[in-house]
N, C-alpha and C positions, 0 to 999 in steps of 0.2 A: 344422256344418253346411257343404259348399262353397261357394264364391259362384254359383254355376250353379245352386245349388240354391233348392229354395222348401219356402215352410209345408207347401203344399198341394199338392207332389208326391212320393208314399208312396211311390216309386223312390227308393236314391240312386244315386250319378251312374254309378257301378261296371253295376250291375244296369238303367240307362236306359240307359247306352251298351249292354248286350247284348239287349235288347229292339231298341233301335233297327237294327239291323246285318244284325237277323235282316231287316227291308223289302229285299225282294225291287227288283229292278231290270228284272229281265223275265224271263216265261211267271211272268205273278202271275195269279192269278184271273180278274180283270175279260180280261185279254188273253187265255185262255185259251178263255172266253168266246165271245170276237170272231171268235178263228180257225174254234171247233166252227159257229159261224153262217157264216160263208163260208166252209168245208167240204162244209156242208147245201149254201150254195147252186150247187155244183160248182166253185168256183173255187180254182186254182193258187195258191201264195204262197209266199214268201219271207219268211223270217225274221231280224229284224235285220243288215241290208247295211249295213257298215261302213265300204262305200266312198261311201254318199250322207252330205247332213249329218244330221245328228242319228241316224244309226243309227235308221231307221222302225222299230217291233214289228213291222207286216207292209208286206211287199210284194207287189203283183199287177203284175211285170214286161207283165204281156200288156195291160196298161188303163192302164199307167204312171200308176200311182197308187201311195197310201203313205198311211199307216195309221200314226198315234198314242192309244195306248190310254192319256186320261189320269189319274191319281187325282183328281178335284175338292182333295182336299187339297194336295195336294204346286203344283199346277199352277194352282192357283188359277180353277177353273170358279168365275167370275161368275153371281149372286146366285144361286148353290146351296148350301145351307145348310153344304156337309160345310165347305165353306171360312173353315172356323174359322180364327179367328192365336190360340193360345196364349195364354198373358195370362203367361206367366214366361217374360225373359227375349223381350218381344215389341220389341226393335228389330231384334233378333236375328235374328228369325221373321220378320221385313218384310222387311229384307235380305236374307232369304233366299230370297222369295217372289215382292221382285223380280227378281234375279237368274236364275230357274228361268224367268216366264214374260217378261221379255226374251233368256234362248237360246231360250224357242221359237218367241217372236218370230220373230228371225234365224234357223230352222232352216226354220221353215217359209218364207220367203223364197228363203231359198238353194233352196228343193226347188224351190219355185216357178219361179223362176229359169233350171234344168235342163230347164221343163219337165214337172215331177209335179206331180200332180195332189193336195191333201192331201186328207187327212178323218180329225178330232178326234173320235175318240167319248172320251166321258165315262161316268166311272165310275156316274151315278146315272142315264143313259140305257138304262145295261144291263138293269138293270127288263122293258121294252120289245120283247122281242126282234123283233116281227113291222116293229116303230120299227126297227127294226137293217137287218132282211133287206133291207127296202125300200130306206136310205140306203145299203146298199153295190150291193143291182142299180139306184140312178139314179147312182151315184156311178161307176159301170164302162160302163152308157149315154152320159152324155156321154162319153165317149171315140168315140164311133163305136158301141162292140160290148158289147151285151147278154149277162147268161153263163146259159149252161143251156145 
């Protein structure tokens, strides 16, 4: 058994690494769902603008609005049951999650400093499509231009 493995982990390190490598960073199912909702509101957007801090998942230039679609596990959605910490290599995971949260805060602050409105949509919030539509519409209204 490798040092990084646990008796509780049913996969060896090679298979675990292959599984983790399949986790996508963009065009995820939650992101696609938010894009469909935005499109249904008649909102037009750009994807993954590399010229903006944090390369936001969805950018609405007309409304000066950026959206990050965060997974509750990876981005540590506070109070969410999906934001669990693995029991194996707990120190590693806690450090990794802390760095992710710190990076997220830095990116939001940098975008706000540039005059962008930042909206974070959590994976667990996607069950309520009506609420998501309302949040997107309200965010666009907040900058003085309502969609539609």
